[in-house]
C-alpha positions as CSV (number, residue, x, y, z in Angstrom):
1,M,-7.5,-6.2,-1.7
2,F,-6.6,-2.3,-1.8
3,L,-8.1,-1.9,-5.1
4,V,-11.5,-3.2,-3.9
5,S,-11.4,-1.1,-1.0
6,V,-10.2,1.9,-3.2
7,G,-13.3,0.9,-5.5
8,F,-15.5,1.0,-2.4
9,R,-14.4,4.5,-1.3
10,C,-15.0,5.7,-4.9
11,S,-18.4,4.3,-4.9
12,R,-19.4,6.8,-2.0
13,F,-18.6,9.8,-4.1
14,G,-21.6,11.9,-4.0
15,N,-23.6,9.3,-2.2
16,K,-25.7,11.1,0.8
17,K,-26.0,8.2,2.8
18,Y,-22.5,7.8,3.7
19,I,-20.6,9.8,6.3
20,G,-18.3,12.7,4.8
21,Y,-19.7,12.6,1.3
22,N,-19.6,16.3,0.8
23,D,-16.3,16.8,2.5
24,P,-13.4,18.0,0.3
25,F,-11.0,16.3,2.3
26,F,-12.7,13.0,1.5
27,Y,-12.1,13.4,-2.2
28,I,-8.4,14.6,-1.8
29,Y,-7.7,11.6,0.6
30,T,-9.3,9.2,-1.9
31,V,-7.2,10.3,-4.8
32,Y,-3.9,10.3,-2.5
33,V,-4.6,6.6,-1.5
34,I,-5.6,5.9,-5.2
35,I,-2.0,7.2,-6.1
36,F,-0.3,4.9,-3.5
37,V,-2.4,1.9,-4.3
38,V,-1.3,2.3,-8.2
39,M,2.3,2.8,-6.9
40,L,2.3,-0.5,-5.1
41,F,0.5,-2.4,-8.2
42,I,3.2,-1.1,-10.3
43,A,6.0,-2.4,-7.9
44,D,4.2,-5.7,-7.9
45,I,4.2,-6.0,-11.6
46,S,7.9,-4.8,-12.1
47,R,9.0,-7.8,-10.6
48,L,7.7,-9.4,-14.4
49,H,9.2,-6.8,-16.5
50,V,12.4,-4.9,-16.2
51,K,11.2,-1.9,-18.2
52,I,8.4,-1.3,-15.8
53,R,11.1,-1.0,-12.9
54,K,12.4,2.1,-14.6
55,I,9.2,3.7,-13.5
56,L,9.8,3.2,-9.6
57,F,13.4,4.6,-10.0
58,L,12.8,7.1,-7.3
59,F,10.7,4.5,-5.2
60,T,13.6,2.0,-4.5
61,F,12.2,1.4,-1.4
62,L,9.5,-0.6,-3.0
63,H,11.9,-3.2,-4.4
64,Q,12.8,-4.3,-1.0
65,W,10.7,-6.5,1.4
66,I,11.1,-4.3,4.3
67,G,10.4,-1.0,2.4
68,R,7.4,-2.7,0.8
69,G,6.2,-3.8,4.2
70,M,6.1,-0.5,5.7
71,F,4.5,1.1,2.7
72,I,1.6,-1.4,3.0
73,I,1.5,-0.7,6.8
74,F,0.9,3.2,5.7
75,I,-1.6,2.4,3.2
76,G,-3.4,0.2,5.7
77,A,-3.4,3.1,8.4
78,L,-4.6,5.6,5.9
79,L,-7.8,3.3,4.9
80,F,-8.5,2.6,8.7
81,D,-12.1,3.8,9.2
82,W,-14.3,2.8,11.9
83,H,-17.6,3.8,10.2
84,Y,-17.2,1.1,7.5
85,I,-16.3,-2.4,8.4
86,F,-15.0,-3.4,5.0
87,E,-12.2,-0.8,5.2
88,C,-11.5,-1.4,8.9
89,I,-10.9,-5.2,8.0
90,T,-9.0,-4.3,5.0
91,S,-6.5,-2.1,7.2
92,I,-6.0,-4.6,9.8
93,V,-5.2,-7.3,7.4
94,S,-2.9,-5.1,5.3
95,I,-1.2,-4.0,8.6
96,I,-0.7,-7.7,9.3
97,V,0.7,-8.4,5.7
98,G,3.0,-5.7,6.0
99,I,4.4,-6.7,9.2
100,S,4.9,-10.0,7.7
101,F,6.8,-8.6,4.9
102,I,9.1,-6.7,7.2
103,V,9.7,-10.0,9.1
104,Y,10.4,-11.8,6.0
105,G,12.8,-9.1,4.8
106,C,14.5,-9.2,8.1
107,F,15.1,-12.8,8.9
108,F,14.3,-14.9,5.8
109,D,15.3,-13.0,2.9
110,K,18.5,-14.7,1.4
111,W,19.2,-12.3,-1.2
112,R,19.7,-9.2,0.8
113,N,23.1,-7.8,1.4
114,T,24.6,-9.0,4.7
115,G,27.6,-6.8,4.5
116,E,30.1,-9.5,4.6
117,G,33.3,-9.0,2.4
118,D,32.7,-5.1,2.3
119,A,35.8,-3.0,2.5
């Protein structure tokens, strides 16, 4: 979902019919979003391969449901744009998905540390 939205943003590079095509902030902002989406993608595939998990050593919050949900909400807030309906829909859906990740991490994750038996 995010990759399609980022692709849509990249398709607007240099196109004069879109708002903000000549704004340097738009290009910097798009690169910023691309980096975050790639980080989220690597976090998703790191569950399949242990070696890839070493890449995200500094971003351990992406290995937990709550941290990943907060990160998805952050990316959704970055993509929120009223001028383009596709990005607005993607943003709203991603915020709902992020909230569901947080709820799952708080209430239904059986593998989280409950603190029982700690000294």
